[in-house]
N, C-alpha and C positions, 0 to 999 in steps of 0.2 A: 166754523165748527169749533166748539170748545172741547179741549181735552179733559176737562174736569166735570163734564156733564154726567148725570147718573146713567148707569148702564141699563140695558134693556131688562136684565134680570131684576135689578133694583126696582125699576118701574113696575114690572109684573108683580113682584112680591108685595109692594106697598099698595097696589091698586086692586089686587085680587080679593073679592069679598070674603072668601072663606078664611083668609089669613088675617083679616082685620080684628078678629077677636083676641089675637095674641097681645099679652100685656106690654110688649116692647113697643113703645111709641116711636122710637127713632130707629130706622134701619140704616143709619149712616155707617155703621160698622161693616156693612157689606161692600162699601165702595173701596176702590183701590186708593192707596194713600196719596197719590198725586205726585207732582214733581218735588214739592217741598219735603215730603216724607222720604222720597227716594234720595234726595240730596243729604238729608239728615243721616240716613242709613249709610251713605257713602262716607260722610265725615267720621262717623263712629267707627266704621271699618278701617279707615285710614289711620285714625288715632290709635286704635287697638294694635294694628300691625306695626306701627312705628314705635310704640312705647312698651309693648309687652310681647311675649312669645310663650308658646306651650312647649314643655319639655317632658321627657320620659326618663325615669330613674332606672338605669340598667344594672346597678350594683348595690351591694349592701353596705357601702362605706359610710352612709349617713343613718344607718339603723340605730336606734328605733324611731328617730324623728321622721325619716323618709324610708319607705320600703321599696324593694324591687317591684317594678311595675307601676308605681305611683306616677300620676300625671300632675304636673305642677305648672303654675303660672309664674313667669319670671319677668320682672320689670327690666326692660332693656334701656338703652340710652343712659346707662349708669354713670358714665363720665360726667355728663351734664348735671345729673342729680347729685353727684359728689362734690360739685362746685358749690352747691347750696348746702349740703349736709355731708360731713366727713363720714367715712365708713365707721360703723360702730362695732364694738365688741359684741359678739353673738349674732351679727348679721350672717345669714346664709347666702353665699354668692355662687354664681357660675363664672368660670374663667377658662381661658385657653391653657392647655398644657404648657407649663414653663420650660419643660425639657425638650419640647418639640422644636426641631430645627426650622428656621425660616425657609420657605420655598417648598416645603412638603405639601402635597395636595390635600391630604386628610387633615381635618381639624378636630382634635380630641378636646372635648369640653368636660370639665369636672365640676362638681358641686361640693362645697365644704363650708365650714363655719369659721368665721374670723375669731381668733382667740387673742390676738395682740396686734397693735398698730405700730407705726413708725416711732422709734425711740424706746419702745418697751423692751425689757429684758425677759426672755422666755427660757424656762428649763423644765424638764420632767425627770423626776426620780422618785422611787418607791411608789409608783402608780399615781402620783399627784402632779398636776400641772401648776407651775408657779409662774406668775406674771409680776414682774417687779418685786420679787421676793414674797409675794402674797399667794398662799394656796387658794386655788379657785374651787368654788363649790359648783360642781357640774352634775346636776341631777338628770341631764338629758343624754348622757353617754351610755353605751351598751355595757361596758365594763372598764375598769381602770386600765391604763396602758401598761404593758409589760416591758416596754422599751425605756431607754434613758436618752434624754436630750441634754447635752452640756449647755451651760449658760450661753445664750445667743442673743445679741442685740439686733432688733429689727431695724434695717437701714431706712433712710428717707424714701418716700414713694413706694413703700413695700408694706405688706401685711403678712401676718403669720396665720395660716389656716390649717385646721385639723378636721378630720371626719369624726362624726359622733361615735362610730364604731372604730375606736382608736386602734385596735389591734388588726384591723382588716381595712386599712385605708392608705392609699398612695397620696401623701400630702406633704406638708412642710417638714415633717420629721424625717422625710427621705431626701427631699431636694432643696430645703431651706426656704427662706422668706419668698413670698410671691410678689412680683412687680405689679403695681397698681394698673399699669397699661394692659395687663392680661385680663383684667376683670371685664366680664361681658354683661352681667346682670345681677339683680338681687331677687332672691326667692320671696314671693308674695304669699302664695297659699297652695295647698294641695287640693285640686278639684275632683280627683278621682282616685280611689284606692281599691285595687282588686279585692274581691271578697274571698277568693280561694287561697290567699296567702295568710 
């Protein structure tokens, strides 16, 4: 007995005289995909769950780029991808809370934008972000920051992250540079934005 033989419904539809007038010559689309199709689906599902994840935006710290309720796709397995490509300025990343003590059961995950890498000098004054003494043109932020950051050099294996909603974001201006080991993923795209917001 073959597992890939046509089903009884397929035989009925293709042999019934009243249905032969239909323009569709091949009724192959009615068959189940078979073992090879099932295995392909399993491989795609495994790759998807290994290299990406879906996340929900709970706060307005990345407004206007990301809004409360947005659902996003995040590239996981970031440590391996950063061996190939270093983190870039303006990458939006997800990471574990650097102030969280090890051993705590809850894992808080943040999403922010990288504004400086290891070796860069960062400061904020008069509502402008300066990286290595150069004022940054940031058309993606909600409003200029009202706080001041003294000149800070980002240490090795760290990045400096800020939310796009600079005045409503718990980020590096509060707790300092972020260790690279805390990075969990890189933002890929927003696949759903609520319409009532």
